[in-house]
N, C-alpha and C positions, 0 to 999 in steps of 0.2 A: 755349282749352282744347285744341283740336286740336294745337297746337304742344306744349303741356305733355304731352299723352298720348303724343306721339312721343318726348319727352325722358326721361320717367320710367317705369320698369317696375314700381315698387312704391310703396306708401304711404311717406311720410316727410316730413321737414323738411329742406329743402335750402338751403344758403348759396350765394349767387352773387356774384361769380364764384368758380368752384371748379375744382380740378384733377381730372384723372382718377384713378381708384383706383390706388394703388401709386406715386403721384408721390414723388419723392425729397424729402428735407428741403431740399436746395438749391433745387428747383423751388418749394417752399412759400415759402421766403425771398424768392425773386424775385417771386412773385405778391404777397406782402405789400408789397414795395417799390413795385411797379408799380401796385397798387390804391389806395395811400394817397391820400386826398383825392378819390377818385372814387366814383361811386354804387355801392351794393351792395344786395342784397335777400335776404330769407328767404322761401321759398315752402313753405307746408304743402300737400302734395299727397296726395290720396286718389283711388284708382281708381274708387270708386263712392260716391255720396251715400246715406248711410243716416241717417235721422232717426227717433229713437225717444225722444221727449220723456218719455214715461211712465217708461221704464227709467232715463233719466238723473236724473229727479226722485227716483225710489226709491233709486237708488244714492247720490245726494247726501244724502238724508234720513238713511239709515242711517250714512253716513260721519260726518255731523254729530252724530248720537246717540253714536257711539263717541268722537268727539273731546270732546264735553261730558262724557261719562261719565268719561273719563280725567282731564279737568280737575277734575271733582268729587272724584275720588279724591285728587288732589293737595290740593285745597282743604280736604278733611276732615282732612288731616294737620296743618293749621295750628291750634295751640292758641289758644284765646281769639280766634277770628276774629270780625271785625266786618264789617258791610256794606261799609264803606270798604275794608277789606283784601281782601275777596272781589272787589269791583269793580276795584281796582287790579291785583290778580294776574291777573284775567281780561283786562283791557285790555292788560297787559304780554304776556300769552300771545298775544293777537291781533297785537300789534306784532312779537313775535318771529317768528310764522308769516309775516307779511307780509315782513319783512326777509329771512328765510331763503329764502323761495320767490319771490314775485313781484319784489321789489326786486333780489335777487341776479341773477335772469334779466335784468332791465331794465338792470343795469350792463353786461352783455355784449352784449345785443341790444335797444337802446332801441326801444320801441314806444309809440305814443300810448295814453293811458288810465291811466298809472301813478298819477296823482293820484286818479282815481276809484276805483282799487283800494285806495288808501290810505284814502280816506274810507269806502269799504265796510267795510274791516277795522275802523276805529275805531268806526263806528256799530254794526255787527253784534256785535262783541265787547263794546262798551260796553253795549248792550242786554242781552246775555247776562249780563254782570257785574252789572247792576242786578237782573235777575231772580234770578240765583243768590245774590246778596247777601241778597235777601229770603227766598228759599226755604230756603237753608242756615241762616239765622239762626233759623228755626223749629226746627232740629234741635239747637241748642246746649243 
C-alpha cells in the first residue's frame, strides 16, 4: 500500500502498464505492440477506506424499487398479459441489463466471477418475474 500511496494522488481505476498523461498516439501504439502477450493489471485505488454498509443497502434498495417500478410500468402496457409473458419479459430485462453492463465490461477487462454475475442476474430477475407475474395478474 505504501508503494501505491506514492504512485497515485487521487482515487481512480488505473490500467497498467500505462503511459504518462499527454503521451502521443505514436507512443500509445508502441506501448500496445510492446505489451502484447505480457501481463497487465487494473488497480482500483482509494485514498481512504470508508465502509458504510447501511447507506449502501439503503441506496441499493431504493435503486431496485425504481428499477422494478419502471419495469412494472412497461409490463402494465402489455395487453392481455399472462404470468408467462410477465416472467419472460422480466427475465429478458435482467438479461439485457447483464449484457449491457457487466458482460460488456467483462469483454474489455476480463475479471473472475462473470458466471456468478450471470447466475445472480438470472435467479434474481427470474424470482422477480415470478412474483410480478403473480402480483400483476391480480390487476387484470
